N, C-alpha and C positions, 0 to 999 in steps of 0.2 A: 504494500500500500504506500501511499504518499504521506510524508511527515512534514510538520512545521517545527522549526527550532527557533528559539529566541535567546539572544545573548546580548550582554552589554559590552561593547567594543571599547573598553577603557584604554586610551592611548597612554599607557604607562608601563613601566617594567619591561618585560621581554617583548611587548608589542608597542613600545613607545614610538616606533618609526612607522606605524601602519599608515599608508597613504590615503585611504578613503574611509568614510563613515566614522571619523574620529569622535570618540566620546558620545556615540549614539547607540541606541538599541537597534539591533539588526534582526530582521525576520528572514529566516532561510526556509526554502522549500526543497524537499528531496523525495524522490520516488520510493525510497526504501530498498532499491536494488543496489548492491555493493559497487557495481561498475558504473553507475550514473553519477554525474557531478551534482552538487547542490547549487542552488541559485538564490541570490539575494532578491527578495520580493518587496522589501521595505527597509528604509533607514530612517529611524525616528529620533527626533530631538524632544526635549521636554514640551509637553502640551500637544504633541502630535499623536495621531492614531493610524493604525493600519486595519483595513476591513477586507475580509475574505468573504465575498458574497456567496449565498446559497451553500453554506457549510454543511448543515445537516437539517433535513426537514424544512428547507427554505429559510433557515435561520442563518444569520451572518456571524462569523467569528471576528471578534474585535480585540485588538491589542492597543492599549492606551498607555502612554508614558506619562505618569503623574509628575514625577520629579527626577532630576539627575543631579547628584551632588558629587563634585570632583574633589578628590582628596586621596588619602592613602589608608585604606582602599577607597575607590570611588564606589558610589552606590546609585543604582537606578531602581525607582519604585514603579513597577509595571503591573497593570491589571489585564487579565485575559478572560474574556467572557463572551457569551452569545447574546444576540439581539433580544432573545426571549428572556434573558436573565441579566439585565444591565447592572453594572456596578459604577460607582462614582468615586473619583479621586478625592472627593471631599469627605469621604467616610473613612475612618481609621481602619487600617489593615495591619496584619502581622508584619514583623520586621522584614525589610526588603532584602533581596538577594544581593550579595556582594559582587563586585565587578569581576569578570573573568580576565585573568592575566596569562593564562596558558590555554590548555584545551578546554572548550566550553562544555558544561554539563548539558546533555541533551534531554529534552522533555518533549517527546514526540506525541502528536495527536493525529489520528488517522483521518485523512481527507477523503471526501466522497469520490474523487476522480484520481486514480493512481497514474494516469497517463499524461498529466500536465508537465510542461517543460518550458524552459527559457534558455537562451544562450548565456554563457557566462559573461558578466560585465567586467571581469578581471583579465589580466594577462595570463597566458598559459604557455607551456613549453611546446614549441613547434620546431622540430628539426634543430634542437639545441639553441633556439632563439625564442625570445618572448614576443608573442603575437596576440592579436585579438580575433574574435569571430568576424569582425568587419573586414579584417585583412583576408581571412579565409574566403569571404564572399566576393571579393573583388574580381578574381579570375581563377580559372582552373579549379573551381570549387570541388567538383567531384573527385579530382585527383588528390587535392589537399586533404579532403575528408577521409582518405584511406590511411593517412599516417596515424601513428599511435597517439591516442588521447584526444584527437581532434573532434571526433564525433561525440565523445563524452562531454567535452567542453562546449560544443556548438551543435546541439541536437536539432535546433530549429533550422539553422543554416544548412546542415548536412541532411536534413529531411529524414530523420531516423524513424518517423512514424508516430511521434507523440503529438499531443495537442498543445499548441502554443497559447499563451495568454498575456495580456497586458498587466503590468503591475498596478494594483489598486492602491491609491494613496501616494505619498511622496517617496521618492527614491534619490539616492546620491548620484549626481551627474558629474562629480569631480570638482576640484578646487573649492571644496567646502560649500558647494551649492547643491540645492535639491530641485526637483521638478516633478511634475505629474504628466501622465500621458495626455491629459486634456490640454495642458499647456503646449505640449509638442504639436498637437493637432490644430491649435489655434491659428498659427501662421508660421511661415518659413519651415514647414514640416520636412521637406526634402533636405534642407541644410542641417536642421537639428538632428535628423536621423543619421547623419554621417558621423555623429559621435557614438562610439561603441557602447558607452553606458546607456545612452538613450535608445539606441537600436535594440539592445539586449532586453531592456525593461519594457519596451513598447513595440514588440514585433508586429502586432496587429495594426497599430496606428501607422507604423513605418512601412507596411506592406511587405514585410519579410515573409509572412505566412497569412493564411486565412482561417477564420473560425470554423 
């Protein structure tokens, strides 16, 4: 099945040099298959939410970041709930989870559709060089997709047979800026979609795939 993972990407200690989504709560999606890559579907700052529509029985799954405190350790207070059982950041909750500074603790929940996928928005190893899925798509795509690890990192570009989807809510588009797929669609869509992070998070909007 598919899984959702939530972590606080505290830019300190062993991951102090992390380039993207610094000091944000990151929502990952994974199919549950060991050979598939996981994908960032949301990068949240304090006060932001991520919504996964039609989670179970037409209910939405909602991740809300109530507060982020930077320190040693940093702490993020996060609520995860369904639209049928809403929670409020204004209500006192148990002590928050401490920031992850090494491998994150995984807390999976099963998604209704195990075949969802997105291209990775990060660099990956392609023939001993760091490349993006946008690079793979530029030319000789079918040939490039046969090299080790490429189809895992770029399942949408390589057309592995999974169902692509646009990220709901805000995502990290680089340089400490965020965006939504609605913003991408508003104007200059072709130009904006030439950015790998945008193309990966908004494959439907960018015309990389169809629903």
